[in-house]
Structure formats: C-alpha cells, structure tokens
OpenMM code with the backbone's topology and positions (N, CA, C; nanometers):
from openmm import Vec3, app, unit

residues = "GLY ASN LEU ILE SER SER ILE ASP ARG LEU ALA CYS LEU THR LYS LEU GLU HIS PHE SER SER LEU ARG LEU LEU ASP LYS VAL HIS GLN LEU PHE ASN PRO VAL CYS HIS GLY ALA SER TYR LYS LYS ARG VAL LEU SER THR MET PRO ARG LEU GLN VAL LEU ASP GLY GLU VAL LEU SER GLY LYS GLY SER GLU VAL PHE ARG LEU CYS SER GLU ILE ASP ALA ALA LEU GLN GLY THR PRO THR SER GLY PRO ILE PRO GLU LEU SER LYS PRO GLN PRO TRP PHE SER ASN ASP PHE LEU THR LEU LYS ASN THR GLU ALA GLN ASP ALA ALA ILE ASP ASP ALA THR LYS LYS PHE LYS ASP VAL LEU VAL ASP CYS GLN LYS LEU GLN GLU GLU GLY GLN ARG ALA LEU ASP GLN ALA LYS SER SER SER ALA GLN HIS GLY ILE GLU HIS LEU LYS ASN LEU ASN LEU ASN MET".split()
positions = [
    Vec3(-7.4250, -9.8718, -0.4298),
    Vec3(-7.2837, -9.8526, -0.4483),
    Vec3(-7.2566, -9.7492, -0.5552),
    Vec3(-7.1327, -9.7429, -0.5925),
    Vec3(-7.0918, -9.6516, -0.6990),
    Vec3(-7.1099, -9.7149, -0.8353),
    Vec3(-7.1613, -9.8373, -0.8361),
    Vec3(-7.1836, -9.9139, -0.9580),
    Vec3(-7.0540, -9.9344, -1.0357),
    Vec3(-6.9466, -9.9628, -0.9627),
    Vec3(-6.8171, -9.9933, -1.0238),
    Vec3(-6.8275, -10.1338, -1.0815),
    Vec3(-6.8085, -10.1448, -1.2115),
    Vec3(-6.8326, -10.2724, -1.2786),
    Vec3(-6.7047, -10.3477, -1.3150),
    Vec3(-6.5901, -10.2827, -1.2997),
    Vec3(-6.4666, -10.3468, -1.3438),
    Vec3(-6.3505, -10.3052, -1.2535),
    Vec3(-6.2587, -10.3976, -1.2328),
    Vec3(-6.1372, -10.3680, -1.1567),
    Vec3(-6.0595, -10.2571, -1.2274),
    Vec3(-6.0680, -10.2545, -1.3594),
    Vec3(-5.9966, -10.1512, -1.4357),
    Vec3(-6.0384, -10.0108, -1.3948),
    Vec3(-6.1623, -9.9942, -1.3481),
    Vec3(-6.2117, -9.8629, -1.3047),
    Vec3(-6.1396, -9.8136, -1.1794),
    Vec3(-6.0719, -9.9044, -1.1111),
    Vec3(-6.0013, -9.8698, -0.9879),
    Vec3(-5.8547, -9.8348, -1.0125),
    Vec3(-5.8097, -9.8486, -1.1347),
    Vec3(-5.6679, -9.8292, -1.1666),
    Vec3(-5.6186, -9.6910, -1.1250),
    Vec3(-5.7022, -9.5898, -1.1364),
    Vec3(-5.6594, -9.4538, -1.1004),
    Vec3(-5.6240, -9.4433, -0.9519),
    Vec3(-5.6804, -9.5301, -0.8696),
    Vec3(-5.6521, -9.5261, -0.7256),
    Vec3(-5.5147, -9.5827, -0.6913),
    Vec3(-5.4566, -9.6607, -0.7809),
    Vec3(-5.3273, -9.7236, -0.7520),
    Vec3(-5.2165, -9.6204, -0.7412),
    Vec3(-5.2364, -9.5035, -0.7988),
    Vec3(-5.1344, -9.3983, -0.7936),
    Vec3(-5.1345, -9.3241, -0.6606),
    Vec3(-5.2367, -9.3444, -0.5793),
    Vec3(-5.2463, -9.2774, -0.4498),
    Vec3(-5.1598, -9.3526, -0.3487),
    Vec3(-5.0501, -9.2918, -0.3116),
    Vec3(-4.9485, -9.3565, -0.2295),
    Vec3(-5.0005, -9.4037, -0.0938),
    Vec3(-5.0902, -9.3247, -0.0312),
    Vec3(-5.1359, -9.3571, 0.1041),
    Vec3(-5.2766, -9.4163, 0.1053),
    Vec3(-5.3286, -9.4538, -0.0098),
    Vec3(-5.4611, -9.5147, -0.0190),
    Vec3(-5.4511, -9.6573, 0.0335),
    Vec3(-5.5214, -9.6874, 0.1434),
    Vec3(-5.5041, -9.8188, 0.2045),
    Vec3(-5.6353, -9.8879, 0.2392),
    Vec3(-5.7485, -9.8233, 0.2158),
    Vec3(-5.8760, -9.8820, 0.2536),
    Vec3(-5.9776, -9.8601, 0.1418),
    Vec3(-6.0493, -9.9670, 0.1065),
    Vec3(-6.1474, -9.9603, -0.0016),
    Vec3(-6.2673, -10.0465, 0.0354),
    Vec3(-6.3862, -9.9918, 0.0148),
    Vec3(-6.5075, -10.0692, 0.0414),
    Vec3(-6.5898, -10.0748, -0.0870),
    Vec3(-6.5991, -10.1947, -0.1409),
    Vec3(-6.6812, -10.2194, -0.2594),
    Vec3(-6.8065, -10.2986, -0.2223),
    Vec3(-6.8006, -10.3652, -0.1066),
    Vec3(-6.9080, -10.4532, -0.0623),
    Vec3(-6.9377, -10.4238, 0.0845),
    Vec3(-7.0657, -10.4051, 0.1167),
    Vec3(-7.1085, -10.3827, 0.2548),
    Vec3(-7.2085, -10.4921, 0.2889),
    Vec3(-7.1595, -10.5964, 0.3541),
    Vec3(-7.2440, -10.7116, 0.3851),
    Vec3(-7.3532, -10.6771, 0.4858),
    Vec3(-7.3253, -10.5849, 0.5762),
    Vec3(-7.4228, -10.5482, 0.6787),
    Vec3(-7.5482, -10.4892, 0.6152),
    Vec3(-7.5293, -10.3989, 0.5211),
    Vec3(-7.6422, -10.3310, 0.4571),
    Vec3(-7.6768, -10.3921, 0.3213),
    Vec3(-7.6086, -10.5006, 0.2876),
    Vec3(-7.6277, -10.5709, 0.1608),
    Vec3(-7.6159, -10.4749, 0.0420),
    Vec3(-7.5091, -10.3959, 0.0431),
    Vec3(-7.4797, -10.3020, -0.0649),
    Vec3(-7.3494, -10.3438, -0.1306),
    Vec3(-7.3443, -10.3355, -0.2631),
    Vec3(-7.2236, -10.3768, -0.3314),
    Vec3(-7.2190, -10.3163, -0.4703),
    Vec3(-7.1028, -10.3251, -0.5285),
    Vec3(-7.0789, -10.2821, -0.6649),
    Vec3(-7.0805, -10.4049, -0.7551),
    Vec3(-7.1146, -10.3890, -0.8819),
    Vec3(-7.1193, -10.5046, -0.9731),
    Vec3(-6.9879, -10.5815, -0.9807),
    Vec3(-6.8755, -10.5150, -0.9594),
    Vec3(-6.7467, -10.5826, -0.9659),
    Vec3(-6.7382, -10.6964, -0.8633),
    Vec3(-6.8182, -10.6912, -0.7597),
    Vec3(-6.8152, -10.7923, -0.6532),
    Vec3(-6.8744, -10.9264, -0.6979),
    Vec3(-6.9403, -10.9314, -0.8118),
    Vec3(-7.0011, -11.0556, -0.8587),
    Vec3(-6.8980, -11.1623, -0.8937),
    Vec3(-6.7806, -11.1219, -0.9344),
    Vec3(-6.6782, -11.2190, -0.9710),
    Vec3(-6.6274, -11.2937, -0.8492),
    Vec3(-6.6104, -11.4248, -0.8627),
    Vec3(-6.5662, -11.5074, -0.7503),
    Vec3(-6.4274, -11.4684, -0.7016),
    Vec3(-6.3442, -11.4186, -0.7897),
    Vec3(-6.2072, -11.3855, -0.7503),
    Vec3(-6.1849, -11.2341, -0.7428),
    Vec3(-6.2917, -11.1586, -0.7237),
    Vec3(-6.2747, -11.0134, -0.7275),
    Vec3(-6.1783, -10.9628, -0.6197),
    Vec3(-6.1810, -11.0226, -0.5018),
    Vec3(-6.0906, -10.9760, -0.3957),
    Vec3(-5.9448, -10.9983, -0.4352),
    Vec3(-5.9147, -11.1148, -0.4907),
    Vec3(-5.7777, -11.1435, -0.5331),
    Vec3(-5.7345, -11.0474, -0.6434),
    Vec3(-5.8259, -11.0201, -0.7360),
    Vec3(-5.7934, -10.9290, -0.8457),
    Vec3(-5.7731, -10.7866, -0.7942),
    Vec3(-5.8552, -10.7446, -0.6995),
    Vec3(-5.8385, -10.6101, -0.6411),
    Vec3(-5.7042, -10.6025, -0.5705),
    Vec3(-5.6716, -10.7045, -0.4940),
    Vec3(-5.5459, -10.7042, -0.4193),
    Vec3(-5.4245, -10.7106, -0.5111),
    Vec3(-5.4354, -10.7786, -0.6231),
    Vec3(-5.3220, -10.7806, -0.7151),
    Vec3(-5.3072, -10.6458, -0.7844),
    Vec3(-5.4189, -10.5751, -0.8058),
    Vec3(-5.4140, -10.4416, -0.8669),
    Vec3(-5.3688, -10.3371, -0.7652),
    Vec3(-5.4084, -10.3565, -0.6395),
    Vec3(-5.3803, -10.2577, -0.5351),
    Vec3(-5.3125, -10.3271, -0.4166),
    Vec3(-5.1857, -10.3630, -0.4297),
    Vec3(-5.1187, -10.4410, -0.3253),
    Vec3(-5.0999, -10.3673, -0.1929),
    Vec3(-5.1108, -10.2340, -0.1920),
    Vec3(-5.0929, -10.1589, -0.0668),
    Vec3(-5.2184, -10.1571, 0.0193),
    Vec3(-5.3300, -10.2105, -0.0290),
    Vec3(-5.4528, -10.2096, 0.0502),
    Vec3(-5.4326, -10.2845, 0.1814),
    Vec3(-5.4762, -10.2231, 0.2881),
    Vec3(-5.4711, -10.2878, 0.4187),
    Vec3(-5.6100, -10.3313, 0.4629),
    Vec3(-5.7140, -10.2647, 0.4079),
    Vec3(-5.8519, -10.2979, 0.4434),
    Vec3(-5.9331, -10.3031, 0.3142),
    Vec3(-6.0038, -10.4135, 0.2928),
    Vec3(-6.0915, -10.4279, 0.1770),
    Vec3(-6.2281, -10.4725, 0.2268),
    Vec3(-6.3293, -10.3962, 0.1961),
    Vec3(-6.4674, -10.4249, 0.2359),
    Vec3(-6.4803, -10.4411, 0.3879),
    Vec3(-6.4035, -10.3622, 0.4612),
    Vec3(-6.4081, -10.3674, 0.6070),
    Vec3(-6.3232, -10.4778, 0.6672),
    Vec3(-6.2622, -10.5596, 0.5851),
    Vec3(-6.1794, -10.6702, 0.6326),
    Vec3(-6.0340, -10.6252, 0.6404),
    Vec3(-5.9761, -10.6361, 0.7592),
    Vec3(-5.8369, -10.5978, 0.7797),
    Vec3(-5.7492, -10.7053, 0.7176),
    Vec3(-5.6754, -10.6671, 0.6151),
    Vec3(-5.5956, -10.7630, 0.5397),
    Vec3(-5.4533, -10.7755, 0.5907),
    Vec3(-5.3994, -10.6638, 0.6379),
    Vec3(-5.2618, -10.6661, 0.6879),
    Vec3(-5.2483, -10.5632, 0.7984),
    Vec3(-5.1424, -10.5785, 0.8748),
    Vec3(-5.1192, -10.4864, 0.9848),
    Vec3(-5.1901, -10.5322, 1.1114),
    Vec3(-5.1954, -10.4415, 1.2099),
    Vec3(-5.2551, -10.4738, 1.3398),
    Vec3(-5.4011, -10.5131, 1.3236),
    Vec3(-5.4376, -10.6207, 1.3849),
    Vec3(-5.5765, -10.6642, 1.3852),
    Vec3(-5.6143, -10.7587, 1.2734),
    Vec3(-5.5271, -10.7797, 1.1760),
    Vec3(-5.5657, -10.8639, 1.0630),
    Vec3(-5.5904, -11.0090, 1.1060),
    Vec3(-5.5076, -11.0618, 1.1950),
    Vec3(-5.5256, -11.1996, 1.2397),
    Vec3(-5.6545, -11.2131, 1.3201),
    Vec3(-5.6786, -11.1148, 1.4070),
    Vec3(-5.8007, -11.1176, 1.4878),
    Vec3(-5.9228, -11.1068, 1.3973),
    Vec3(-5.9170, -11.0173, 1.3005),
    Vec3(-6.0287, -11.0010, 1.2084),
    Vec3(-6.0550, -11.1298, 1.1305),
    Vec3(-5.9479, -11.1925, 1.0829),
    Vec3(-5.9624, -11.3180, 1.0082),
    Vec3(-6.0262, -11.4255, 1.0966),
    Vec3(-5.9830, -11.4334, 1.2219),
    Vec3(-6.0387, -11.5324, 1.3147),
    Vec3(-6.1870, -11.5037, 1.3408),
    Vec3(-6.2207, -11.3771, 1.3634),
    Vec3(-6.3610, -11.3400, 1.3861),
    Vec3(-6.4468, -11.3715, 1.2646),
    Vec3(-6.3935, -11.3469, 1.1464),
    Vec3(-6.4675, -11.3777, 1.0232),
    Vec3(-6.4960, -11.5271, 1.0139),
    Vec3(-6.3975, -11.6085, 1.0489),
    Vec3(-6.4163, -11.7531, 1.0452),
    Vec3(-6.5194, -11.7976, 1.1484),
    Vec3(-6.5157, -11.7368, 1.2672),
    Vec3(-6.6145, -11.7705, 1.3707),
    Vec3(-6.7543, -11.7298, 1.3255),
    Vec3(-6.7677, -11.6084, 1.2702),
    Vec3(-6.8975, -11.5630, 1.2196),
    Vec3(-6.9506, -11.6564, 1.1123),
    Vec3(-6.8625, -11.6948, 1.0206),
    Vec3(-6.9036, -11.7847, 0.9125),
    Vec3(-6.9479, -11.9189, 0.9688),
    Vec3(-6.8757, -11.9699, 1.0695),
    Vec3(-6.9117, -12.0984, 1.1295),
    Vec3(-7.0469, -12.0884, 1.2002),
    Vec3(-7.0704, -11.9774, 1.2700),
    Vec3(-7.1975, -11.9591, 1.3394),
    Vec3(-7.3137, -11.9450, 1.2422),
    Vec3(-7.2882, -11.8848, 1.1261),
    Vec3(-7.3936, -11.8659, 1.0271),
    Vec3(-7.4066, -11.9856, 0.9340),
    Vec3(-7.3129, -12.0779, 0.9439),
    Vec3(-7.3182, -12.1960, 0.8598),
    Vec3(-7.2736, -12.1715, 0.7168),
    Vec3(-7.1988, -12.0643, 0.6940),
    Vec3(-7.1482, -12.0375, 0.5592),
    Vec3(-7.0005, -12.0689, 0.5550),
    Vec3(-6.9545, -12.1296, 0.4473),
    Vec3(-6.8122, -12.1636, 0.4380),
    Vec3(-6.7258, -12.0384, 0.4235),
    Vec3(-6.6030, -12.0443, 0.4784),
    Vec3(-6.5109, -11.9306, 0.4674),
    Vec3(-6.4312, -11.9365, 0.3385),
    Vec3(-6.4331, -12.0485, 0.2723),
    Vec3(-6.3642, -12.0592, 0.1440),
    Vec3(-6.4568, -12.1291, 0.0463),
    Vec3(-6.4178, -12.1334, -0.0778),
    Vec3(-6.5017, -12.1945, -0.1794),
    Vec3(-6.5740, -12.0878, -0.2586),
    Vec3(-6.6734, -12.1295, -0.3370),
    Vec3(-6.7417, -12.0321, -0.4231),
    Vec3(-6.8220, -11.9310, -0.3416),
    Vec3(-6.8235, -11.8114, -0.3930),
    Vec3(-6.8989, -11.7034, -0.3285),
    Vec3(-7.0456, -11.7191, -0.3667),
    Vec3(-7.1363, -11.7108, -0.2669),
    Vec3(-7.2781, -11.7220, -0.3011),
    Vec3(-7.3195, -11.6085, -0.3950),
    Vec3(-7.4169, -11.6362, -0.4782),
    Vec3(-7.4612, -11.5365, -0.5755),
    Vec3(-7.5233, -11.4169, -0.5046),
    Vec3(-7.4876, -11.2996, -0.5517),
    Vec3(-7.5385, -11.1761, -0.4936),
    Vec3(-7.6561, -11.1261, -0.5753),
    Vec3(-7.7412, -11.0505, -0.5108),
    Vec3(-7.8540, -10.9921, -0.5825),
    Vec3(-7.8066, -10.8773, -0.6707),
    Vec3(-7.8967, -10.8243, -0.7505),
    Vec3(-7.8643, -10.7160, -0.8435),
    Vec3(-7.8157, -10.5938, -0.7649),
    Vec3(-7.7097, -10.5257, -0.8140),
    Vec3(-7.6584, -10.4085, -0.7426),
    Vec3(-7.7622, -10.2977, -0.7337),
    Vec3(-7.7624, -10.2301, -0.6213),
    Vec3(-7.8545, -10.1189, -0.5977),
    Vec3(-7.7734, -9.9986, -0.5509),
    Vec3(-7.8172, -9.8784, -0.5839),
    Vec3(-7.7488, -9.7602, -0.5295),
    Vec3(-7.7562, -9.7620, -0.3763),
    Vec3(-7.6555, -9.7073, -0.3129),
    Vec3(-7.6520, -9.7066, -0.1670),
    Vec3(-7.7487, -9.6060, -0.1083),
    Vec3(-7.7826, -9.5024, -0.1849),
    Vec3(-7.8729, -9.3989, -0.1356),
    Vec3(-7.9839, -9.3771, -0.2365),
    Vec3(-8.0995, -9.3368, -0.1894),
    Vec3(-8.2088, -9.3046, -0.2804),
    Vec3(-8.1769, -9.1736, -0.3517),
    Vec3(-8.2426, -9.1503, -0.4636),
    Vec3(-8.2156, -9.0308, -0.5435),
    Vec3(-8.2389, -8.9014, -0.4667),
    Vec3(-8.3314, -8.9021, -0.3733),
    Vec3(-8.3615, -8.7788, -0.3000),
    Vec3(-8.2899, -8.7703, -0.1648),
    Vec3(-8.1913, -8.8563, -0.1429),
    Vec3(-8.1215, -8.8598, -0.0143),
    Vec3(-8.0586, -8.7254, 0.0217),
    Vec3(-7.9973, -8.6601, -0.0760),
    Vec3(-7.9284, -8.5335, -0.0500),
    Vec3(-8.0173, -8.4120, -0.0731),
    Vec3(-8.1428, -8.4332, -0.1067),
    Vec3(-8.2349, -8.3230, -0.1308),
    Vec3(-8.2868, -8.2705, 0.0024),
    Vec3(-8.2792, -8.1394, 0.0178),
    Vec3(-8.3319, -8.0791, 0.1397),
    Vec3(-8.4834, -8.0857, 0.1388),
    Vec3(-8.5399, -8.1216, 0.2480),
    Vec3(-8.6844, -8.1261, 0.2615),
    Vec3(-8.7307, -7.9901, 0.3135),
    Vec3(-8.8313, -7.9325, 0.2503),
    Vec3(-8.8836, -7.8039, 0.2957),
    Vec3(-8.9747, -7.8249, 0.4152),
    Vec3(-8.9315, -7.7735, 0.5252),
    Vec3(-9.0133, -7.7791, 0.6459),
    Vec3(-9.0188, -7.6403, 0.7049),
    Vec3(-9.1161, -7.6179, 0.7857),
    Vec3(-9.1299, -7.4870, 0.8488),
    Vec3(-9.0092, -7.4560, 0.9370),
    Vec3(-8.9579, -7.5572, 1.0039),
    Vec3(-8.8425, -7.5351, 1.0920),
    Vec3(-8.7208, -7.4930, 1.0115),
    Vec3(-8.6979, -7.5585, 0.8972),
    Vec3(-8.5842, -7.5206, 0.8124),
    Vec3(-8.6031, -7.3807, 0.7573),
    Vec3(-8.7251, -7.3491, 0.7142),
    Vec3(-8.7523, -7.2158, 0.6610),
    Vec3(-8.7295, -7.1099, 0.7680),
    Vec3(-8.7747, -7.1373, 0.8896),
    Vec3(-8.7554, -7.0425, 0.9991),
    Vec3(-8.6069, -7.0260, 1.0297),
    Vec3(-8.5319, -7.1360, 1.0269),
    Vec3(-8.3877, -7.1288, 1.0534),
    Vec3(-8.3177, -7.0489, 0.9444),
    Vec3(-8.3580, -7.0689, 0.8202),
    Vec3(-8.2973, -6.9940, 0.7093),
    Vec3(-8.3315, -6.8462, 0.7219),
    Vec3(-8.4565, -6.8152, 0.7543),
    Vec3(-8.4968, -6.6749, 0.7725),
    Vec3(-8.4180, -6.6102, 0.8858),
    Vec3(-8.4014, -6.6834, 0.9959),
    Vec3(-8.3263, -6.6309, 1.1100),
    Vec3(-8.1801, -6.6074, 1.0725),
    Vec3(-8.1197, -6.7031, 1.0032),
    Vec3(-7.9798, -6.6890, 0.9610),
    Vec3(-7.9649, -6.5724, 0.8644),
    Vec3(-8.0606, -6.5556, 0.7738),
    Vec3(-8.0567, -6.4443, 0.6790),
    Vec3(-8.0643, -6.3113, 0.7517),
    Vec3(-8.1538, -6.3011, 0.8501),
    Vec3(-8.1673, -6.1767, 0.9276),
    Vec3(-8.0378, -6.1461, 1.0026),
    Vec3(-7.9803, -6.2484, 1.0661),
    Vec3(-7.8553, -6.2280, 1.1395),
    Vec3(-7.7432, -6.1862, 1.0455),
    Vec3(-7.7383, -6.2449, 0.9271),
    Vec3(-7.6363, -6.2090, 0.8297),
    Vec3(-7.6532, -6.0639, 0.7854),
    Vec3(-7.7769, -6.0228, 0.7610),
    Vec3(-7.8029, -5.8837, 0.7215),
    Vec3(-7.7639, -5.7884, 0.8347),
    Vec3(-7.7920, -5.8266, 0.9592),
    Vec3(-7.7517, -5.7435, 1.0734),
    Vec3(-7.6003, -5.7284, 1.0788),
    Vec3(-7.5287, -5.8363, 1.0526),
    Vec3(-7.3822, -5.8300, 1.0516),
    Vec3(-7.3348, -5.7373, 0.9401),
    Vec3(-7.3982, -5.7460, 0.8229),
    Vec3(-7.3612, -5.6572, 0.7128),
    Vec3(-7.3841, -5.5110, 0.7480),
    Vec3(-7.4953, -5.4817, 0.8158),
    Vec3(-7.5232, -5.3436, 0.8593),
    Vec3(-7.4155, -5.2987, 0.9574),
    Vec3(-7.3785, -5.3845, 1.0520),
    Vec3(-7.2727, -5.3504, 1.1480),
    Vec3(-7.1405, -5.3254, 1.0764),
    Vec3(-7.1106, -5.4075, 0.9762),
    Vec3(-6.9869, -5.3885, 0.8991),
    Vec3(-6.9892, -5.2544, 0.8261),
    Vec3(-7.1032, -5.2194, 0.7691),
    Vec3(-7.1163, -5.0913, 0.6987),
    Vec3(-7.0936, -4.9754, 0.7954),
    Vec3(-7.1519, -4.9842, 0.9148),
    Vec3(-7.1337, -4.8780, 1.0157),
    Vec3(-6.9867, -4.8672, 1.0552),
    Vec3(-6.9220, -4.9815, 1.0775),
    Vec3(-6.7802, -4.9796, 1.1139),
    Vec3(-6.6952, -4.9196, 1.0030),
    Vec3(-6.7294, -4.9529, 0.8788),
    Vec3(-6.6554, -4.8986, 0.7649),
    Vec3(-6.6710, -4.7467, 0.7599),
    Vec3(-6.7930, -4.6991, 0.7831),
    Vec3(-6.8180, -4.5546, 0.7818),
    Vec3(-6.7429, -4.4855, 0.8952),
    Vec3(-6.7451, -4.5449, 1.0140),
    Vec3(-6.6722, -4.4879, 1.1278),
    Vec3(-6.5222, -4.4850, 1.0992),
    Vec3(-6.4731, -4.5915, 1.0407),
    Vec3(-6.3313, -4.5977, 1.0066),
    Vec3(-6.2943, -4.4919, 0.9040),
    Vec3(-6.3792, -4.4721, 0.8063),
    Vec3(-6.3530, -4.3707, 0.7044),
    Vec3(-6.3531, -4.2312, 0.7665),
    Vec3(-6.4484, -4.2039, 0.8572),
    Vec3(-6.4527, -4.0741, 0.9260),
    Vec3(-6.3258, -4.0522, 1.0073),
    Vec3(-6.2811, -4.1566, 1.0760),
    Vec3(-6.1602, -4.1446, 1.1573),
    Vec3(-6.0385, -4.1174, 1.0683),
    Vec3(-6.0313, -4.1846, 0.9533),
    Vec3(-5.9213, -4.1586, 0.8598),
    Vec3(-5.9254, -4.0160, 0.8060),
    Vec3(-6.0450, -3.9729, 0.7668),
    Vec3(-6.0600, -3.8366, 0.7156),
    Vec3(-6.0197, -3.7337, 0.8212),
    Vec3(-6.0621, -3.7589, 0.9437),
    Vec3(-6.0295, -3.6669, 1.0538),
    Vec3(-5.8783, -3.6662, 1.0797),
    Vec3(-5.8177, -3.7841, 1.0741),
    Vec3(-5.6734, -3.7924, 1.0964),
    Vec3(-5.5975, -3.7214, 0.9852),
    Vec3(-5.6427, -3.7364, 0.8610),
    Vec3(-5.5788, -3.6678, 0.7491),
    Vec3(-5.5919, -3.5164, 0.7646),
    Vec3(-5.7114, -3.4735, 0.8002),
    Vec3(-5.7361, -3.3297, 0.8173),
    Vec3(-5.6505, -3.2730, 0.9296),
    Vec3(-5.6470, -3.3460, 1.0388),
    Vec3(-5.5683, -3.3016, 1.1542),
    Vec3(-5.4202, -3.2995, 1.1186),
    Vec3(-5.3763, -3.4010, 1.0478),
    Vec3(-5.2369, -3.4091, 1.0073),
    Vec3(-5.2014, -3.2953, 0.9127),
    Vec3(-5.2910, -3.2675, 0.8175),
    Vec3(-5.2671, -3.1579, 0.7231),
    Vec3(-5.2642, -3.0253, 0.7971),
    Vec3(-5.3567, -3.0050, 0.8887),
    Vec3(-5.3622, -2.8801, 0.9659),
    Vec3(-5.2358, -2.8653, 1.0513),
    Vec3(-5.1939, -2.9744, 1.1117),
    Vec3(-5.0737, -2.9715, 1.1943),
    Vec3(-4.9515, -2.9369, 1.1087),
    Vec3(-4.9470, -2.9934, 0.9859),
    Vec3(-4.8362, -2.9641, 0.8947),
    Vec3(-4.8320, -2.8171, 0.8544),
    Vec3(-4.9492, -2.7584, 0.8282),
    Vec3(-4.9559, -2.6167, 0.7908),
    Vec3(-4.9067, -2.5301, 0.9061),
    Vec3(-4.9516, -2.5606, 1.0261),
    Vec3(-4.9082, -2.4830, 1.1435),
    Vec3(-4.7586, -2.4966, 1.1644),
    Vec3(-4.7057, -2.6144, 1.1418),
    Vec3(-4.5627, -2.6368, 1.1567),
    Vec3(-4.4846, -2.5523, 1.0556),
    Vec3(-4.5351, -2.5477, 0.9302),
    Vec3(-4.4690, -2.4646, 0.8288),
    Vec3(-4.4735, -2.3164, 0.8655),
    Vec3(-4.5848, -2.2720, 0.9179),
    Vec3(-4.5977, -2.1318, 0.9600),
    Vec3(-4.4972, -2.0998, 1.0688),
    Vec3(-4.4832, -2.1914, 1.1630),
    Vec3(-4.3876, -2.1713, 1.2713),
    Vec3(-4.2445, -2.1660, 1.2192),
    Vec3(-4.2147, -2.2442, 1.1195),
    Vec3(-4.0830, -2.2419, 1.0592),
    Vec3(-4.0547, -2.1072, 0.9924),
    Vec3(-4.1537, -2.0557, 0.9202),
    Vec3(-4.1387, -1.9275, 0.8520),
    Vec3(-4.1230, -1.8133, 0.9521),
    Vec3(-4.1915, -1.8190, 1.0648),
    Vec3(-4.1821, -1.7129, 1.1640),
    Vec3(-4.0470, -1.7125, 1.2327),
    Vec3(-3.9924, -1.8303, 1.2501),
    Vec3(-3.8624, -1.8402, 1.3197),
    Vec3(-3.7473, -1.7973, 1.2307),
    Vec3(-3.7669, -1.7829, 1.1044),
    Vec3(-3.6589, -1.7441, 1.0157),
    Vec3(-3.6458, -1.5996, 1.0073),
] * unit.nanometer
topology = app.Topology()
chain = topology.addChain("A")
for resn in residues:
    res = topology.addResidue(resn, chain)
    for name in ("N", "CA", "C"):
        topology.addAtom(name, app.Element.getBySymbol(name[0]), res)
C-alpha cells in the first residue's frame, strides 16, 4: 500500500469535490495500509469523507450498493466470517509493489526496439532537415522572383512616363 498510517493523512482529499472512490484495503491481494488496523477505520474514513461512494471496492451508496452489501453478506456466510463485530487482525502492512517493479529490465528485445526507434527518429529528423532546406530555397526563390518582378515593374513605369 501507500503505507497511510492515519485518517488525518487523507484530509487533503476531502477538498476534492468529485473524489468518490478510495481503496485502502485490497482483500483479494491481501494488501492494505496501516490505517486499516483500527476496528472503526471505515466509519472514521466515512465521517472524514462523507462523499465517498466506494471504499475498498465496496459500493457504499448509489446504484449497486444494496446488491454489493448483499453479496458481501453471502460471501461472508460462505466463508464463515461474521459481517459485523470485531475485525480480524491483519498482518503487517507490505508495499503493493516490489522495489524493482517499475525498473526496466534490459533485454535484447528492448535494446533492439530502442535502437530501431532511435534510427527511425533520426531518419525523421533528416527528413525534417531536408524539408526545411527545400522550404528555405523556395522562400529565397520567391523573394528573388518578387524582387526581380518589382524592378521590372518600376522600369515599365519609368518608360511609360
């Protein structure tokens, strides 16, 4: 988890007008934040954030909340765990991802893909340079032609006078 240890750490989220879903506990993957250890943490979160519609994947209000509550009760009955009463003790909080989760792994395929992308990017840059040069030549030619046309026009004016 994010290792959120206190409801107070969530206070900044209360200012978000459209914030309606928060997950502090993931029962499927057995991931949670330390704040989840308190028996009344859900009530405290809801009193701090009354606009929440979904907490820990549980639909609290709006469409589906009754169905979700009924399914939760059925699941609890099938697993033999009570739906009310004290919360069973949770294990020590663990990060949701390993430290190297976001680290790119060096593989030949990735290196080849990077080399290919680099080559294609350089080819695009060369094409852009050529287009820029062609555009500059066309501008220079247009300026020259325009200047030459202007000179001829002035000459014609002088001859007609």
